[in-house]
All heavy atoms as TSV, in Angstrom:
chain	resi	resn	atom	element	x	y	z
A	1	MET	N	N	46.858	110.004	94.679
A	1	MET	CA	C	46.889	110.157	96.160
A	1	MET	C	C	45.559	110.850	96.613
A	1	MET	O	O	45.228	111.868	96.079
A	1	MET	CB	C	48.123	110.911	96.534
A	1	MET	CG	C	47.979	111.763	97.796
A	1	MET	SD	S	49.404	112.752	98.203
A	1	MET	CE	C	49.066	114.174	97.287
A	2	THR	N	N	44.952	110.181	97.519
A	2	THR	CA	C	43.702	110.800	98.133
A	2	THR	C	C	44.003	111.200	99.535
A	2	THR	O	O	44.452	110.360	100.395
A	2	THR	CB	C	42.574	109.739	98.088
A	2	THR	OG1	O	42.281	109.329	96.773
A	2	THR	CG2	C	41.358	110.339	98.618
A	3	ILE	N	N	43.825	112.420	99.792
A	3	ILE	CA	C	44.050	113.001	101.173
A	3	ILE	C	C	42.674	113.171	101.753
A	3	ILE	O	O	41.810	113.797	101.068
A	3	ILE	CB	C	44.905	114.284	101.082
A	3	ILE	CG1	C	46.273	113.935	100.630
A	3	ILE	CG2	C	44.928	114.903	102.416
A	3	ILE	CD1	C	47.248	115.182	100.487
A	4	LYS	N	N	42.497	112.866	102.984
A	4	LYS	CA	C	41.256	113.032	103.687
A	4	LYS	C	C	41.443	113.633	105.039
A	4	LYS	O	O	42.584	113.697	105.552
A	4	LYS	CB	C	40.385	111.759	103.686
A	4	LYS	CG	C	41.152	110.632	104.440
A	4	LYS	CD	C	40.304	109.368	104.331
A	4	LYS	CE	C	40.881	108.226	105.031
A	4	LYS	NZ	N	42.164	107.858	104.707
A	5	LYS	N	N	40.411	114.147	105.604
A	5	LYS	CA	C	40.384	114.778	106.947
A	5	LYS	C	C	41.045	113.780	107.890
A	5	LYS	O	O	40.628	112.599	107.956
A	5	LYS	CB	C	38.999	115.247	107.348
A	5	LYS	CG	C	39.043	116.033	108.647
A	5	LYS	CD	C	37.605	116.456	108.916
A	5	LYS	CE	C	37.572	117.226	110.255
A	5	LYS	NZ	N	36.180	117.692	110.477
A	6	GLY	N	N	41.926	114.266	108.780
A	6	GLY	CA	C	42.551	113.409	109.716
A	6	GLY	C	C	43.909	112.798	109.311
A	6	GLY	O	O	44.650	112.248	110.133
A	7	ASP	N	N	44.223	112.766	107.971
A	7	ASP	CA	C	45.473	112.362	107.531
A	7	ASP	C	C	46.622	113.206	107.950
A	7	ASP	O	O	46.460	114.445	108.232
A	7	ASP	CB	C	45.515	112.307	105.947
A	7	ASP	CG	C	44.718	111.169	105.384
A	7	ASP	OD1	O	44.170	110.334	106.155
A	7	ASP	OD2	O	44.506	111.014	104.160
A	8	PHE	N	N	47.786	112.601	108.092
A	8	PHE	CA	C	49.020	113.319	108.395
A	8	PHE	C	C	49.859	113.530	107.139
A	8	PHE	O	O	50.052	112.609	106.368
A	8	PHE	CB	C	49.830	112.627	109.449
A	8	PHE	CG	C	49.186	112.755	110.761
A	8	PHE	CD1	C	48.345	111.662	111.225
A	8	PHE	CD2	C	49.372	113.800	111.623
A	8	PHE	CE1	C	47.702	111.750	112.470
A	8	PHE	CE2	C	48.741	113.845	112.858
A	8	PHE	CZ	C	47.939	112.837	113.274
A	9	VAL	N	N	50.346	114.777	106.930
A	9	VAL	CA	C	51.114	115.121	105.657
A	9	VAL	C	C	52.334	115.989	105.970
A	9	VAL	O	O	52.469	116.449	107.115
A	9	VAL	CB	C	50.139	115.936	104.811
A	9	VAL	CG1	C	48.938	115.053	104.327
A	9	VAL	CG2	C	49.592	117.235	105.434
A	10	HIS	N	N	53.070	116.121	104.920
A	10	HIS	CA	C	54.162	117.074	104.832
A	10	HIS	C	C	54.028	117.964	103.709
A	10	HIS	O	O	53.343	117.505	102.671
A	10	HIS	CB	C	55.528	116.333	104.667
A	10	HIS	CG	C	55.953	115.450	105.809
A	10	HIS	ND1	N	56.506	115.913	107.022
A	10	HIS	CD2	C	56.015	114.153	105.859
A	10	HIS	CE1	C	56.812	114.906	107.750
A	10	HIS	NE2	N	56.522	113.806	107.005
A	11	ALA	N	N	54.468	119.170	103.703
A	11	ALA	CA	C	54.470	120.001	102.476
A	11	ALA	C	C	55.582	119.552	101.614
A	11	ALA	O	O	56.674	119.135	101.988
A	11	ALA	CB	C	54.650	121.456	102.951
A	12	VAL	N	N	55.390	119.686	100.328
A	12	VAL	CA	C	56.459	119.282	99.256
A	12	VAL	C	C	57.146	120.596	98.925
A	12	VAL	O	O	56.498	121.476	98.267
A	12	VAL	CB	C	55.716	118.705	98.114
A	12	VAL	CG1	C	56.758	118.299	97.011
A	12	VAL	CG2	C	54.927	117.376	98.500
A	13	ARG	N	N	58.379	120.671	99.261
A	13	ARG	CA	C	59.117	121.921	99.086
A	13	ARG	C	C	59.123	122.398	97.619
A	13	ARG	O	O	58.846	123.568	97.367
A	13	ARG	CB	C	60.578	121.742	99.544
A	13	ARG	CG	C	61.414	122.989	99.504
A	13	ARG	CD	C	62.861	122.803	99.996
A	13	ARG	NE	N	62.971	122.356	101.296
A	13	ARG	CZ	C	62.928	123.118	102.418
A	13	ARG	NH1	N	62.862	124.451	102.200
A	13	ARG	NH2	N	63.072	122.652	103.581
A	14	GLU	N	N	59.309	121.514	96.714
A	14	GLU	CA	C	59.493	121.932	95.286
A	14	GLU	C	C	58.127	122.461	94.738
A	14	GLU	O	O	58.176	123.398	93.914
A	14	GLU	CB	C	59.921	120.699	94.445
A	14	GLU	CG	C	61.237	120.144	94.706
A	14	GLU	CD	C	61.294	119.333	96.012
A	14	GLU	OE1	O	60.223	118.706	96.353
A	14	GLU	OE2	O	62.291	119.228	96.692
A	15	LYS	N	N	57.045	122.033	95.278
A	15	LYS	CA	C	55.771	122.471	94.763
A	15	LYS	C	C	55.308	123.745	95.476
A	15	LYS	O	O	54.502	124.529	94.938
A	15	LYS	CB	C	54.714	121.381	94.902
A	15	LYS	CG	C	54.992	120.261	93.908
A	15	LYS	CD	C	53.872	119.270	93.997
A	15	LYS	CE	C	54.230	118.075	92.951
A	15	LYS	NZ	N	53.171	117.143	92.923
A	16	LEU	N	N	55.801	123.920	96.695
A	16	LEU	CA	C	55.321	125.127	97.431
A	16	LEU	C	C	56.223	126.337	97.056
A	16	LEU	O	O	55.762	127.511	96.994
A	16	LEU	CB	C	55.448	124.844	98.922
A	16	LEU	CG	C	54.871	125.871	99.878
A	16	LEU	CD1	C	53.436	126.112	99.611
A	16	LEU	CD2	C	54.981	125.337	101.339
A	17	GLU	N	N	57.546	126.169	96.959
A	17	GLU	CA	C	58.496	127.293	96.805
A	17	GLU	C	C	58.145	128.165	95.574
A	17	GLU	O	O	58.301	129.378	95.651
A	17	GLU	CB	C	59.901	126.780	96.759
A	17	GLU	CG	C	60.411	126.324	98.032
A	17	GLU	CD	C	61.876	125.978	98.035
A	17	GLU	OE1	O	62.376	125.512	96.997
A	17	GLU	OE2	O	62.544	126.027	99.089
A	18	ASN	N	N	57.787	127.579	94.510
A	18	ASN	CA	C	57.564	128.421	93.293
A	18	ASN	C	C	56.021	128.628	92.972
A	18	ASN	O	O	55.627	129.028	91.836
A	18	ASN	CB	C	58.158	127.802	92.033
A	18	ASN	CG	C	59.699	127.799	92.260
A	18	ASN	OD1	O	60.264	128.785	92.589
A	18	ASN	ND2	N	60.299	126.717	91.996
A	19	SER	N	N	55.226	128.436	93.970
A	19	SER	CA	C	53.747	128.586	93.769
A	19	SER	C	C	53.246	129.860	93.845
A	19	SER	O	O	53.937	130.897	94.307
A	19	SER	CB	C	53.074	127.679	94.898
A	19	SER	OG	O	53.225	128.390	96.179
A	20	LEU	N	N	51.999	130.131	93.399
A	20	LEU	CA	C	51.439	131.458	93.574
A	20	LEU	C	C	51.288	131.867	94.942
A	20	LEU	O	O	51.471	133.068	95.227
A	20	LEU	CB	C	49.929	131.363	92.860
A	20	LEU	CG	C	49.169	132.643	92.921
A	20	LEU	CD1	C	49.844	133.726	92.091
A	20	LEU	CD2	C	47.849	132.386	92.379
A	21	GLU	N	N	51.009	130.958	95.823
A	21	GLU	CA	C	50.867	131.274	97.259
A	21	GLU	C	C	52.245	131.743	97.823
A	21	GLU	O	O	52.333	132.757	98.619
A	21	GLU	CB	C	50.486	129.999	98.091
A	21	GLU	CG	C	49.055	129.595	97.774
A	21	GLU	CD	C	48.926	128.653	96.574
A	21	GLU	OE1	O	49.942	128.428	95.865
A	21	GLU	OE2	O	47.853	128.258	96.212
A	22	ALA	N	N	53.356	131.208	97.358
A	22	ALA	CA	C	54.665	131.672	97.906
A	22	ALA	C	C	54.975	133.076	97.336
A	22	ALA	O	O	55.571	133.860	98.030
A	22	ALA	CB	C	55.756	130.681	97.313
A	23	LYS	N	N	54.504	133.386	96.094
A	23	LYS	CA	C	54.835	134.613	95.556
A	23	LYS	C	C	53.938	135.752	96.177
A	23	LYS	O	O	54.283	136.957	96.141
A	23	LYS	CB	C	54.611	134.654	94.069
A	23	LYS	CG	C	55.565	133.692	93.281
A	23	LYS	CD	C	55.269	133.554	91.869
A	23	LYS	CE	C	56.313	132.606	91.242
A	23	LYS	NZ	N	55.979	132.285	89.899
A	24	ALA	N	N	52.892	135.371	96.773
A	24	ALA	CA	C	51.956	136.320	97.388
A	24	ALA	C	C	52.332	136.665	98.787
A	24	ALA	O	O	51.775	137.501	99.437
A	24	ALA	CB	C	50.535	135.762	97.386
A	25	SER	N	N	53.335	135.979	99.394
A	25	SER	CA	C	53.733	136.220	100.790
A	25	SER	C	C	55.230	135.964	100.914
A	25	SER	O	O	55.951	135.862	99.892
A	25	SER	CB	C	52.883	135.424	101.762
A	25	SER	OG	O	53.200	134.012	101.392
A	26	ASP	N	N	55.671	135.873	102.107
A	26	ASP	CA	C	57.075	135.600	102.390
A	26	ASP	C	C	57.541	134.281	101.853
A	26	ASP	O	O	56.913	133.221	102.214
A	26	ASP	CB	C	57.294	135.689	103.919
A	26	ASP	CG	C	58.773	135.711	104.217
A	26	ASP	OD1	O	59.647	135.406	103.427
A	26	ASP	OD2	O	59.035	135.976	105.473
A	27	THR	N	N	58.497	134.198	101.010
A	27	THR	CA	C	59.013	132.917	100.447
A	27	THR	C	C	59.886	132.113	101.366
A	27	THR	O	O	60.335	131.013	100.999
A	27	THR	CB	C	59.613	133.217	99.120
A	27	THR	OG1	O	60.779	134.094	99.327
A	27	THR	CG2	C	58.739	133.803	98.043
A	28	ARG	N	N	60.236	132.643	102.523
A	28	ARG	CA	C	61.104	131.975	103.499
A	28	ARG	C	C	60.204	131.036	104.300
A	28	ARG	O	O	59.592	131.460	105.329
A	28	ARG	CB	C	61.878	132.925	104.295
A	28	ARG	CG	C	62.814	133.736	103.546
A	28	ARG	CD	C	63.400	134.842	104.305
A	28	ARG	NE	N	62.241	135.720	104.834
A	28	ARG	CZ	C	62.418	136.575	105.785
A	28	ARG	NH1	N	63.469	136.765	106.472
A	28	ARG	NH2	N	61.274	137.364	106.117
A	29	PHE	N	N	60.049	129.766	103.927
A	29	PHE	CA	C	59.157	128.827	104.638
A	29	PHE	C	C	59.894	128.261	105.833
A	29	PHE	O	O	61.005	127.865	105.756
A	29	PHE	CB	C	58.698	127.725	103.721
A	29	PHE	CG	C	57.856	128.275	102.636
A	29	PHE	CD1	C	58.223	128.348	101.322
A	29	PHE	CD2	C	56.463	128.638	102.931
A	29	PHE	CE1	C	57.364	128.765	100.351
A	29	PHE	CE2	C	55.662	129.138	101.975
A	29	PHE	CZ	C	56.104	129.230	100.620
A	30	SER	N	N	59.258	128.150	106.919
A	30	SER	CA	C	59.821	127.469	108.118
A	30	SER	C	C	60.051	126.013	107.878
A	30	SER	O	O	59.224	125.298	107.234
A	30	SER	CB	C	58.878	127.724	109.355
A	30	SER	OG	O	58.700	129.017	109.532
A	31	PRO	N	N	61.052	125.413	108.399
A	31	PRO	CA	C	61.423	124.030	108.188
A	31	PRO	C	C	60.367	123.096	108.621
A	31	PRO	O	O	60.174	121.981	108.104
A	31	PRO	CB	C	62.736	123.795	108.965
A	31	PRO	CG	C	63.379	125.144	109.136
A	31	PRO	CD	C	62.208	126.208	109.128
A	32	TYR	N	N	59.532	123.455	109.693
A	32	TYR	CA	C	58.574	122.536	110.204
A	32	TYR	C	C	57.537	122.149	109.153
A	32	TYR	O	O	56.942	121.078	109.264
A	32	TYR	CB	C	57.839	123.178	111.472
A	32	TYR	CG	C	56.853	124.232	111.108
A	32	TYR	CD1	C	55.514	124.004	110.749
A	32	TYR	CD2	C	57.260	125.542	111.236
A	32	TYR	CE1	C	54.675	125.017	110.488
A	32	TYR	CE2	C	56.377	126.655	111.012
A	32	TYR	CZ	C	55.044	126.314	110.606
A	32	TYR	OH	O	54.204	127.305	110.379
A	33	LEU	N	N	57.269	122.964	108.127
A	33	LEU	CA	C	56.401	122.650	107.039
A	33	LEU	C	C	56.697	121.291	106.407
A	33	LEU	O	O	55.980	120.563	105.944
A	33	LEU	CB	C	56.237	123.709	106.106
A	33	LEU	CG	C	55.521	124.977	106.478
A	33	LEU	CD1	C	55.650	126.050	105.392
A	33	LEU	CD2	C	54.121	124.812	106.750
A	34	PHE	N	N	58.068	121.095	106.256
A	34	PHE	CA	C	58.597	119.991	105.552
A	34	PHE	C	C	59.126	118.841	106.431
A	34	PHE	O	O	59.259	117.748	105.996
A	34	PHE	CB	C	59.733	120.435	104.631
A	34	PHE	CG	C	59.428	121.685	103.866
A	34	PHE	CD1	C	59.889	122.943	104.207
A	34	PHE	CD2	C	58.608	121.649	102.782
A	34	PHE	CE1	C	59.605	124.118	103.564
A	34	PHE	CE2	C	58.165	122.830	102.110
A	34	PHE	CZ	C	58.695	123.987	102.547
A	35	GLU	N	N	59.372	119.188	107.732
A	35	GLU	CA	C	60.041	118.209	108.544
A	35	GLU	C	C	59.136	117.618	109.666
A	35	GLU	O	O	59.444	116.549	110.131
A	35	GLU	CB	C	61.187	118.869	109.314
A	35	GLU	CG	C	62.312	119.299	108.352
A	35	GLU	CD	C	63.274	120.217	109.031
A	35	GLU	OE1	O	63.251	120.512	110.186
A	35	GLU	OE2	O	64.226	120.618	108.258
A	36	THR	N	N	57.990	118.186	109.897
A	36	THR	CA	C	57.060	117.576	110.984
A	36	THR	C	C	55.742	117.267	110.270
A	36	THR	O	O	55.408	117.709	109.162
A	36	THR	CB	C	56.739	118.707	112.101
A	36	THR	OG1	O	56.158	119.817	111.549
A	36	THR	CG2	C	58.061	119.088	112.756
A	37	LYS	N	N	55.018	116.431	111.002
A	37	LYS	CA	C	53.713	115.999	110.512
A	37	LYS	C	C	52.597	117.018	110.720
A	37	LYS	O	O	52.613	117.614	111.725
A	37	LYS	CB	C	53.276	114.696	111.115
A	37	LYS	CG	C	54.146	113.536	110.820
A	37	LYS	CD	C	53.566	112.264	111.505
A	37	LYS	CE	C	54.518	111.097	111.331
A	37	LYS	NZ	N	54.050	109.907	112.098
A	38	GLY	N	N	51.882	117.294	109.651
A	38	GLY	CA	C	50.636	118.184	109.916
A	38	GLY	C	C	49.450	117.304	109.732
A	38	GLY	O	O	49.445	116.391	108.932
A	39	GLU	N	N	48.371	117.698	110.362
A	39	GLU	CA	C	47.127	117.005	110.373
A	39	GLU	C	C	46.177	117.662	109.515
A	39	GLU	O	O	45.981	118.955	109.677
A	39	GLU	CB	C	46.573	116.704	111.692
A	39	GLU	CG	C	45.268	115.887	111.666
A	39	GLU	CD	C	44.724	115.646	113.017
A	39	GLU	OE1	O	45.295	116.167	114.053
A	39	GLU	OE2	O	43.676	115.040	113.178
A	40	ILE	N	N	45.471	117.096	108.581
A	40	ILE	CA	C	44.405	117.647	107.808
A	40	ILE	C	C	43.205	117.901	108.656
A	40	ILE	O	O	42.619	117.015	109.195
A	40	ILE	CB	C	44.023	116.811	106.528
A	40	ILE	CG1	C	45.275	116.551	105.672
A	40	ILE	CG2	C	42.912	117.466	105.780
A	40	ILE	CD1	C	45.864	117.688	105.046
A	41	MET	N	N	42.882	119.214	108.884
A	41	MET	CA	C	41.739	119.580	109.748
A	41	MET	C	C	40.459	119.793	108.982
A	41	MET	O	O	39.395	119.469	109.412
A	41	MET	CB	C	42.073	120.871	110.478
A	41	MET	CG	C	43.339	120.801	111.351
A	41	MET	SD	S	43.362	119.444	112.476
A	41	MET	CE	C	42.101	119.930	113.554
A	42	GLU	N	N	40.566	120.230	107.714
A	42	GLU	CA	C	39.468	120.559	106.821
A	42	GLU	C	C	39.843	120.491	105.393
A	42	GLU	O	O	40.990	120.792	105.056
A	42	GLU	CB	C	38.858	121.932	107.231
A	42	GLU	CG	C	37.551	122.226	106.644
A	42	GLU	CD	C	37.056	123.661	107.104
A	42	GLU	OE1	O	37.433	124.082	108.254
A	42	GLU	OE2	O	36.283	124.241	106.372
A	43	LEU	N	N	38.884	120.195	104.450
A	43	LEU	CA	C	39.118	120.182	103.123
A	43	LEU	C	C	38.095	121.070	102.433
A	43	LEU	O	O	36.883	121.029	102.704
A	43	LEU	CB	C	38.968	118.791	102.518
A	43	LEU	CG	C	40.090	117.749	102.912
A	43	LEU	CD1	C	39.691	116.398	102.537
A	43	LEU	CD2	C	41.414	118.167	102.328
A	44	ARG	N	N	38.508	121.904	101.448
A	44	ARG	CA	C	37.647	122.803	100.704
A	44	ARG	C	C	38.157	122.811	99.206
A	44	ARG	O	O	39.235	123.411	99.016
A	44	ARG	CB	C	37.525	124.200	101.219
A	44	ARG	CG	C	36.762	124.306	102.461
A	44	ARG	CD	C	36.400	125.674	102.750
A	44	ARG	NE	N	35.804	125.760	104.171
A	44	ARG	CZ	C	35.770	126.907	104.832
A	44	ARG	NH1	N	36.362	128.029	104.380
A	44	ARG	NH2	N	35.245	126.880	106.018
A	45	GLY	N	N	37.472	122.110	98.350
A	45	GLY	CA	C	37.994	122.222	96.971
A	45	GLY	C	C	39.291	121.594	96.814
A	45	GLY	O	O	39.636	120.499	97.239
A	46	ASP	N	N	40.259	122.363	96.238
A	46	ASP	CA	C	41.635	121.936	96.057
A	46	ASP	C	C	42.599	122.219	97.245
A	46	ASP	O	O	43.804	122.131	97.044
A	46	ASP	CB	C	42.166	122.604	94.786
A	46	ASP	CG	C	41.527	122.079	93.530
A	46	ASP	OD1	O	40.967	120.962	93.558
A	46	ASP	OD2	O	41.539	122.819	92.491
A	47	TYR	N	N	42.002	122.711	98.332
A	47	TYR	CA	C	42.792	123.109	99.440
A	47	TYR	C	C	42.514	122.368	100.781
A	47	TYR	O	O	41.435	121.802	100.866
A	47	TYR	CB	C	42.554	124.614	99.754
A	47	TYR	CG	C	43.166	125.508	98.699
A	47	TYR	CD1	C	42.494	125.842	97.496
A	47	TYR	CD2	C	44.486	126.034	98.861
A	47	TYR	CE1	C	43.099	126.634	96.499
A	47	TYR	CE2	C	45.070	126.844	97.933
A	47	TYR	CZ	C	44.333	127.146	96.759
A	47	TYR	OH	O	45.010	127.881	95.808
A	48	ALA	N	N	43.537	122.282	101.600
A	48	ALA	CA	C	43.360	121.589	102.889
A	48	ALA	C	C	43.913	122.551	103.983
A	48	ALA	O	O	44.999	123.142	103.755
A	48	ALA	CB	C	44.215	120.276	102.872
A	49	LEU	N	N	43.201	122.565	104.987
A	49	LEU	CA	C	43.638	123.258	106.272
A	49	LEU	C	C	44.474	122.357	107.100
A	49	LEU	O	O	44.024	121.416	107.482
A	49	LEU	CB	C	42.470	123.776	107.046
A	49	LEU	CG	C	42.862	124.606	108.305
A	49	LEU	CD1	C	43.514	125.925	107.911
A	49	LEU	CD2	C	41.548	124.912	109.155
A	50	VAL	N	N	45.861	122.696	107.276
A	50	VAL	CA	C	46.739	121.798	107.903
A	50	VAL	C	C	47.144	122.382	109.314
A	50	VAL	O	O	47.487	123.561	109.362
A	50	VAL	CB	C	47.992	121.572	107.031
A	50	VAL	CG1	C	48.977	120.537	107.727
A	50	VAL	CG2	C	47.577	121.144	105.605
A	51	LYS	N	N	47.104	121.556	110.255
A	51	LYS	CA	C	47.551	121.952	111.609
A	51	LYS	C	C	48.903	121.221	111.880
A	51	LYS	O	O	48.975	119.969	111.937
A	51	LYS	CB	C	46.514	121.536	112.648
A	51	LYS	CG	C	46.960	121.887	114.100
A	51	LYS	CD	C	45.885	121.241	115.013
A	51	LYS	CE	C	46.439	121.515	116.485
A	51	LYS	NZ	N	45.414	120.920	117.403
A	52	PHE	N	N	49.939	122.089	112.162
A	52	PHE	CA	C	51.210	121.460	112.596
A	52	PHE	C	C	51.259	121.605	114.043
A	52	PHE	O	O	51.523	122.626	114.607
A	52	PHE	CB	C	52.366	122.196	111.832
A	52	PHE	CG	C	52.432	121.926	110.368
A	52	PHE	CD1	C	51.728	122.756	109.475
A	52	PHE	CD2	C	53.186	120.763	109.908
A	52	PHE	CE1	C	51.838	122.414	108.101
A	52	PHE	CE2	C	53.188	120.565	108.503
A	52	PHE	CZ	C	52.520	121.358	107.652
A	53	GLY	N	N	51.160	120.439	114.756
A	53	GLY	CA	C	51.093	120.417	116.173
A	53	GLY	C	C	52.363	120.420	116.988
A	53	GLY	O	O	52.331	120.585	118.201
A	54	GLN	N	N	53.458	120.231	116.237
A	54	GLN	CA	C	54.707	120.056	116.896
A	54	GLN	C	C	55.214	121.432	117.400
A	54	GLN	O	O	56.028	121.469	118.355
A	54	GLN	CB	C	55.821	119.430	115.983
A	54	GLN	CG	C	55.341	118.095	115.485
A	54	GLN	CD	C	55.645	116.996	116.622
A	54	GLN	OE1	O	56.373	117.272	117.561
A	54	GLN	NE2	N	55.049	115.878	116.421
A	55	VAL	N	N	54.794	122.482	116.709
A	55	VAL	CA	C	55.153	123.816	117.109
A	55	VAL	C	C	54.045	124.752	117.197
A	55	VAL	O	O	52.991	124.475	116.608
A	55	VAL	CB	C	56.105	124.379	115.951
A	55	VAL	CG1	C	57.476	123.683	116.009
A	55	VAL	CG2	C	55.472	124.308	114.638
A	56	PRO	N	N	54.118	125.757	118.045
A	56	PRO	CA	C	52.965	126.672	118.205
A	56	PRO	C	C	52.771	127.657	117.032
A	56	PRO	O	O	53.347	128.754	117.081
A	56	PRO	CB	C	53.325	127.355	119.500
A	56	PRO	CG	C	54.836	127.405	119.589
A	56	PRO	CD	C	55.277	126.108	118.915
A	57	THR	N	N	52.161	127.153	115.985
A	57	THR	CA	C	51.979	128.046	114.829
A	57	THR	C	C	50.413	127.992	114.405
A	57	THR	O	O	49.712	127.083	114.723
A	57	THR	CB	C	52.756	127.442	113.644
A	57	THR	OG1	O	52.350	126.143	113.334
A	57	THR	CG2	C	54.186	127.441	113.942
A	58	PRO	N	N	49.974	128.943	113.693
A	58	PRO	CA	C	48.611	128.923	113.139
A	58	PRO	C	C	48.459	127.882	112.139
A	58	PRO	O	O	49.399	127.415	111.413
A	58	PRO	CB	C	48.402	130.382	112.644
A	58	PRO	CG	C	49.807	130.895	112.325
A	58	PRO	CD	C	50.684	130.197	113.295
A	59	ASN	N	N	47.211	127.455	111.891
A	59	ASN	CA	C	46.901	126.435	110.816
A	59	ASN	C	C	47.119	127.192	109.504
A	59	ASN	O	O	47.063	128.424	109.426
A	59	ASN	CB	C	45.486	126.064	110.955
A	59	ASN	CG	C	45.224	125.258	112.252
A	59	ASN	OD1	O	46.147	124.934	113.005
A	59	ASN	ND2	N	43.941	125.051	112.554
A	60	ILE	N	N	47.415	126.393	108.447
A	60	ILE	CA	C	47.714	127.037	107.201
A	60	ILE	C	C	46.892	126.285	106.056
A	60	ILE	O	O	46.796	125.032	106.121
A	60	ILE	CB	C	49.202	126.937	106.861
A	60	ILE	CG1	C	49.592	127.596	105.638
A	60	ILE	CG2	C	49.790	125.508	106.977
A	60	ILE	CD1	C	51.108	127.708	105.403
A	61	TRP	N	N	46.436	127.065	105.084
A	61	TRP	CA	C	45.731	126.368	103.957
A	61	TRP	C	C	46.819	126.147	102.886
A	61	TRP	O	O	47.517	127.077	102.536
A	61	TRP	CB	C	44.703	127.402	103.373
A	61	TRP	CG	C	43.438	127.492	104.261
A	61	TRP	CD1	C	43.170	128.461	105.169
A	61	TRP	CD2	C	42.354	126.558	104.207
A	61	TRP	NE1	N	41.918	128.148	105.716
A	61	TRP	CE2	C	41.433	127.026	105.152
A	61	TRP	CE3	C	42.032	125.484	103.442
A	61	TRP	CZ2	C	40.222	126.397	105.401
A	61	TRP	CZ3	C	40.863	124.864	103.709
A	61	TRP	CH2	C	39.958	125.255	104.600
A	62	LEU	N	N	46.869	124.985	102.384
A	62	LEU	CA	C	47.764	124.590	101.294
A	62	LEU	C	C	47.040	123.866	100.218
A	62	LEU	O	O	46.042	123.139	100.583
A	62	LEU	CB	C	48.937	123.691	101.804
A	62	LEU	CG	C	49.887	124.392	102.801
A	62	LEU	CD1	C	50.837	123.267	103.389
A	62	LEU	CD2	C	50.695	125.476	102.109
A	63	ARG	N	N	47.399	123.938	98.990
A	63	ARG	CA	C	46.788	123.175	97.921
A	63	ARG	C	C	47.083	121.582	98.095
A	63	ARG	O	O	48.250	121.365	98.559
A	63	ARG	CB	C	47.307	123.573	96.575
A	63	ARG	CG	C	46.629	124.904	96.029
A	63	ARG	CD	C	46.908	125.088	94.544
A	63	ARG	NE	N	48.004	124.426	93.959
A	63	ARG	CZ	C	49.215	125.046	93.670
A	63	ARG	NH1	N	49.259	126.362	93.859
A	63	ARG	NH2	N	50.108	124.354	93.108
A	64	LEU	N	N	46.154	120.816	97.715
A	64	LEU	CA	C	46.373	119.392	97.868
A	64	LEU	C	C	47.637	118.846	97.168
A	64	LEU	O	O	48.297	117.977	97.622
A	64	LEU	CB	C	45.179	118.632	97.494
A	64	LEU	CG	C	43.866	118.883	98.297
A	64	LEU	CD1	C	42.670	118.149	97.668
A	64	LEU	CD2	C	44.069	118.356	99.725
A	65	ASP	N	N	47.922	119.515	96.043
A	65	ASP	CA	C	49.092	119.026	95.230
A	65	ASP	C	C	50.430	119.431	95.854
A	65	ASP	O	O	51.458	119.040	95.449
A	65	ASP	CB	C	48.953	119.410	93.723
A	65	ASP	CG	C	49.173	120.951	93.571
A	65	ASP	OD1	O	48.714	121.672	94.521
A	65	ASP	OD2	O	49.572	121.326	92.472
A	66	GLN	N	N	50.269	120.213	96.901
A	66	GLN	CA	C	51.546	120.738	97.662
A	66	GLN	C	C	51.824	119.821	98.848
A	66	GLN	O	O	52.781	120.154	99.609
A	66	GLN	CB	C	51.382	122.156	98.003
A	66	GLN	CG	C	51.322	123.199	96.830
A	66	GLN	CD	C	50.875	124.492	97.268
A	66	GLN	OE1	O	50.302	124.684	98.327
A	66	GLN	NE2	N	51.206	125.550	96.450
A	67	LEU	N	N	51.053	118.759	99.027
A	67	LEU	CA	C	51.080	117.918	100.196
A	67	LEU	C	C	51.427	116.489	99.714
A	67	LEU	O	O	51.036	116.046	98.623
A	67	LEU	CB	C	49.779	117.953	100.934
A	67	LEU	CG	C	49.328	119.288	101.453
A	67	LEU	CD1	C	47.917	119.188	102.031
A	67	LEU	CD2	C	50.331	119.858	102.547
A	68	GLU	N	N	52.098	115.769	100.711
A	68	GLU	CA	C	52.285	114.278	100.488
A	68	GLU	C	C	52.138	113.689	101.833
A	68	GLU	O	O	52.237	114.260	102.866
A	68	GLU	CB	C	53.721	114.052	100.081
A	68	GLU	CG	C	54.788	114.450	101.049
A	68	GLU	CD	C	56.236	114.287	100.476
A	68	GLU	OE1	O	56.397	113.887	99.258
A	68	GLU	OE2	O	57.148	114.423	101.182
A	69	PRO	N	N	51.639	112.358	101.814
A	69	PRO	CA	C	51.397	111.718	103.032
A	69	PRO	C	C	52.710	111.547	103.857
A	69	PRO	O	O	53.740	111.424	103.357
A	69	PRO	CB	C	50.900	110.299	102.624
A	69	PRO	CG	C	50.477	110.487	101.225
A	69	PRO	CD	C	51.331	111.645	100.639
A	70	ALA	N	N	52.546	111.719	105.173
A	70	ALA	CA	C	53.650	111.581	106.100
A	70	ALA	C	C	53.865	110.119	106.429
A	70	ALA	O	O	52.921	109.281	106.512
A	70	ALA	CB	C	53.476	112.321	107.405
A	71	GLN	N	N	55.099	109.750	106.529
A	71	GLN	CA	C	55.444	108.282	106.927
A	71	GLN	C	C	55.120	108.121	108.398
A	71	GLN	O	O	55.374	109.035	109.214
A	71	GLN	CB	C	56.926	108.056	106.672
A	71	GLN	CG	C	57.318	108.246	105.223
A	71	GLN	CD	C	56.583	107.232	104.245
A	71	GLN	OE1	O	56.409	106.171	104.603
A	71	GLN	NE2	N	56.283	107.860	103.125
A	72	SER	N	N	54.531	106.979	108.673
A	72	SER	CA	C	54.162	106.745	110.092
A	72	SER	C	C	55.369	106.297	110.926
A	72	SER	O	O	56.402	106.110	110.519
A	72	SER	CB	C	53.107	105.719	110.204
A	72	SER	OG	O	52.775	105.106	109.122
């Protein structure tokens, strides 16, 4: 899977819940990460900056392997 800037994605719950990122912060993830479409705003190495526009939240950096393309 190739993800590029402008693509719409969802977070993959199984890959995010037990990740290093989850252990470093609050493990209670908001449902919008998995249920709404997020837009890739920027890519840096193995990470993507994702903007979830359905809800008023800050953008979030996630590893590319924690994302999957959103269905249109």
